[in-house]
C-alpha positions in Angstrom: 15.8 -72.0 -99.1 15.7 -68.4 -98.5 12.3 -68.9 -96.9 13.8 -71.4 -94.5 16.6 -69.1 -93.6 14.1 -66.3 -93.1 11.9 -68.5 -91.0 14.9 -69.6 -89.0 16.0 -66.0 -88.5 12.5 -65.1 -87.4 12.3 -68.0 -85.0 15.7 -67.2 -83.6 14.6 -63.5 -83.2 11.4 -64.5 -81.5 13.2 -66.9 -79.2 15.8 -64.2 -78.3 13.0 -61.7 -77.8 11.2 -64.1 -75.5 14.4 -64.9 -73.5 15.1 -61.2 -73.2 11.6 -60.5 -72.0 12.0 -63.3 -69.4 15.4 -61.9 -68.3 13.9 -58.5 -67.9 11.0 -59.8 -65.8 13.5 -61.7 -63.6 15.6 -58.6 -63.3 12.6 -56.5 -62.3 11.5 -59.1 -59.7 15.0 -59.3 -58.2 15.3 -55.5 -58.1 11.9 -55.2 -56.4 12.9 -57.9 -53.9 16.2 -56.1 -53.2 14.4 -52.8 -52.7 11.9 -54.4 -50.3 14.7 -56.1 -48.4 16.7 -52.9 -48.3 13.7 -50.9 -47.1 13.0 -53.4 -44.4 16.6 -53.4 -43.3 16.6 -49.6 -43.2 13.4 -49.4 -41.2 14.8 -52.0 -38.7 18.0 -50.0 -38.4 16.0 -46.8 -37.8 13.9 -48.5 -35.1 17.0 -49.9 -33.4 18.7 -46.5 -33.6 15.6 -44.8 -32.1 15.5 -47.4 -29.3 19.2 -46.9 -28.6 18.7 -43.1 -28.6 15.7 -43.4 -26.2 17.7 -45.7 -23.9 20.7 -43.4 -23.9 18.5 -40.3 -23.1 16.8 -42.3 -20.3 20.1 -43.3 -18.9 21.4 -39.8 -19.0 18.2 -38.5 -17.4 18.4 -41.2 -14.7 22.0 -40.6 -13.8 23.5 -37.4 -15.4 26.6 -37.4 -13.3 27.5 -41.0 -14.5 26.8 -39.9 -18.1 29.1 -36.9 -17.7 31.9 -39.0 -16.1 31.5 -41.7 -18.8 31.7 -39.0 -21.5 34.8 -37.5 -20.0 36.4 -41.0 -19.7 35.6 -41.9 -23.3 36.9 -38.6 -24.5 40.1 -39.1 -22.5 40.6 -42.6 -23.8 40.0 -41.5 -27.4 42.2 -38.5 -26.9 45.0 -40.6 -25.5 44.8 -43.1 -28.4 45.0 -40.6 -31.2 48.4 -39.4 -32.2 49.0 -35.7 -32.3 51.2 -33.7 -34.6 52.5 -30.3 -33.9 49.8 -28.7 -36.0 47.1 -30.6 -34.1 48.5 -29.6 -30.8 48.5 -25.9 -31.8 45.0 -26.2 -33.3 43.6 -28.1 -30.4 45.1 -26.2 -27.5 42.3 -23.6 -27.4 39.7 -26.4 -27.6 41.4 -28.3 -24.7 41.3 -25.1 -22.6 37.6 -24.6 -23.4 36.9 -28.3 -22.5 38.8 -28.0 -19.3 36.9 -24.8 -18.4 33.6 -26.4 -19.3 34.4 -29.4 -17.1 35.3 -27.1 -14.2 32.0 -25.2 -14.7 30.1 -28.4 -14.8 31.7 -29.7 -11.6 31.1 -26.4 -9.8 27.4 -26.5 -11.0 27.0 -30.0 -9.7 28.5 -29.1 -6.4 26.3 -26.1 -6.1 23.2 -28.1 -7.0 24.1 -30.7 -4.4 24.6 -28.1 -1.8 21.3 -26.5 -2.6 19.5 -29.8 -2.4 21.1 -30.6 0.9 20.2 -27.1 2.2 16.6 -27.7 1.0 16.6 -30.9 3.1 18.0 -29.0 6.1 21.3 -30.8 5.8 24.2 -28.3 6.0 27.2 -27.4 8.1 25.2 -25.2 10.6 22.4 -27.8 10.9 25.0 -30.5 11.6 26.7 -28.4 14.2 23.4 -27.7 15.9 22.5 -31.5 15.8 25.9 -32.3 17.4 25.3 -29.7 20.1 21.8 -31.1 20.8 23.2 -34.6 20.9 26.0 -33.6 23.3 23.5 -31.8 25.6 21.1 -34.8 25.6 24.0 -37.1 26.4 25.1 -34.9 29.2 21.6 -34.8 30.6 21.2 -38.5 30.2 24.5 -39.2 32.0 23.5 -36.8 34.8 20.1 -38.5 35.2 21.7 -41.9 35.2 24.2 -40.8 37.8 21.5 -39.3 40.0 19.5 -42.5 39.7 22.5 -44.6 40.6 23.2 -42.5 43.7 19.5 -42.6 44.8 19.4 -46.4 44.3 22.4 -46.8 46.5 21.0 -44.5 49.2 17.6 -46.2 49.2 18.9 -49.7 49.3 
């Protein structure tokens, strides 16, 4: 009988060892599949983030003024939605002043760049004044010529 108990114990041990080995294999396979899926998801997320970054950069390069305005608007909305305590107000006051000054500098730089571009194209206050003068002079000459032509037509008819 002791042999039969020993045999049963050995069979039970072998069966448990086999099942443990199967469970380990299944666990390894699931872990591998999970790593592969996580790696693919991470790569996909990286690609999407890179595409979003490229699209954002392209949008900013295509229309920097709109990007600046959008950034200011988003900042204003977020700032308006966040509650402020007295400590935050005291801590953020210098930052607000710096942001305000930076916005003023950015606006001034944009105006100056616009003026320079218009000047390069020959579109400025002096050029506009000269064009109005030329237009007025041409209109005066044209009106004089039309008047003379009308008088001559009446005389000759």
